[in-house]
N, C-alpha and C positions, 0 to 999 in steps of 0.2 A: 805608655798607655794609648791606646789608640782612641781618636775622637775627641780627645781633650780639647778644650777651647783655650788659646791663647790670647795674649793682649797685642797680637802684631797689628790688628787693625787701628787700635788706638795709638800705638806707637808710631804708625805711618804718618810721615809728615808730607805735605803737599809739595808737588815739584817746584823748583825755584822760579821758572819762567812764567808758568800759566797758574800756578796755585791750584792745581787739580790733583786730588788724591788718587783717582783711577789712572791718571797718566803717570804718577809717581809709581804705582804698583806695576804698571807695565813696564816701564824703565827697569825695575828692578827684576822682571822676569827676562828682559832682553840681556840682562848683565850676565858676564861670563866671568869667572875666576876673580870676582870681588872689583872688578875694573867698572866702578860706577860712572867716572866721567867719560869713559868711552862709550858706554850705552846710553849717556845722556845726550851726547854729542850726536851719536847716530840716530836718536829718536828726533831730537831737535832740528838736525838737518833734513829728516824726511818729513816733519811737519812744515819746514820752509819751502821745500820743494812743493807741498800741497798747497801753501799759500800762494806761490808763484803761479801755479797752474789756476787756481781760483781766480786770480787777478787777470790772467790772460783770457778766461772763459768769459762767454757771454751769455750763458744760459739763465733763463728767467728764475730758475727754482733751485739754483746751487745754494750750497750752505754758506754762511757769512764768513767762516774762518776755518782753518785747519783743524782746531781742537773741535769743532761740530763734525767735521768729517771722520775724526777720530772715534767720536762717541757714535755717530751713526754706524761705523763699520763694526765696532764691537757689539752693538745692539743687534745688528744684522746676523753676526756670526753666532750669538747665543745660541745653544740648543735648548729646547723645551723638554725633550725626552730622550732618554738612551736606553740602551740595552744592557743588562747586567746578567751575568751566567748564574744560574741557581741550581744546585744539584738537588733533585726531587726523587725519591725511589729509585735511585741508581742510574738515572739519567739526567744529563744536563740540558737545561732550558734556557734560551735567550729571552729573559723577562723584561718587557719595557716598563721603565719607571720614570717618574717625574724627575727633573734636575733641579736641584737647590739654586737659589740665586748666587750663591758663593761660587759653587762648581760650574755655574753657567759661564761666569766671568774668566774663571781661571782656564776651562776648556777653549773660550774664545781666543784668550790671549795666547795658549799653547798653539792653537791652529794656525792663527795669524803668523806668529814666530817661526813654527816650523815650516809653513807654506814659503816664507820668506828666505828661510835658510837653505831650503831644498833647492833653490834656483842658484845657479852659478855664473860667475863671469862678471858681474856688476858690483859696485859698492852696496854695502848693507842699506844704506839711507835711501838710494833710490829704489831698490827693491822693496823696502818696507813702504815707501810713498805709494808704489804701484799697487801692492797687496792692499794698503788702506782705502785708496780710492776705488779699487774693484770691489772690495768688501761693503763699502758704503753704497755702491751701486747695486749689490746683491750678486756680484760674479766673482770669480777668482777660486784659487785653490782651496782658500779657508772655507769659503761658502759651499763649496763641492763637498767638503769634508762633513758640513753640518747637514746638508742635505741627504748624504749617505746615511748618515747616523739616524736620520728622521724616517728614511725609507727602511732601514733596518728595523727600527722600532714599531713601524706601521706593519710589516710584513709578520712580525711576532707578536701582534696583538692579541692573538688567540691564547697567549700563555700570561696575559695581564692578571688573570686571577690568581697567579702565584705570587704576585707581588704583595709584601706584607706592610 
């Protein structure tokens, strides 16, 4: 049955170190083959790297901790509109539609993780830390994916009346 609502949101426990449910969900998305401890170590190492960078930084408007950087990165990468293909009268149209809050979060997670995994040659924790810091600043591959999605929706806004 497509579209049914599960209790996964209620069953999700906050992560052990920070007590944050969004971070726990992110760790679950990073996880491969059910190896949660590996994913936790990877994400926590990335957050430790971000904390070290924040301690060395002397900027006046810097976030207070790595968790704040993580949340800024997720909020920056979240898309507001996307295009969906709709078949109308024998033609396919790219119709821009609003993105639900739940899908915004899952797309942000997916884009950050895929941008991190596409880079080769360094440990995952370092790549993840770099991508999170870049996304918090409004830069990086995940942000370019979001901007590309928004540009696509803007280019096809003539077909917005097909959205239901």
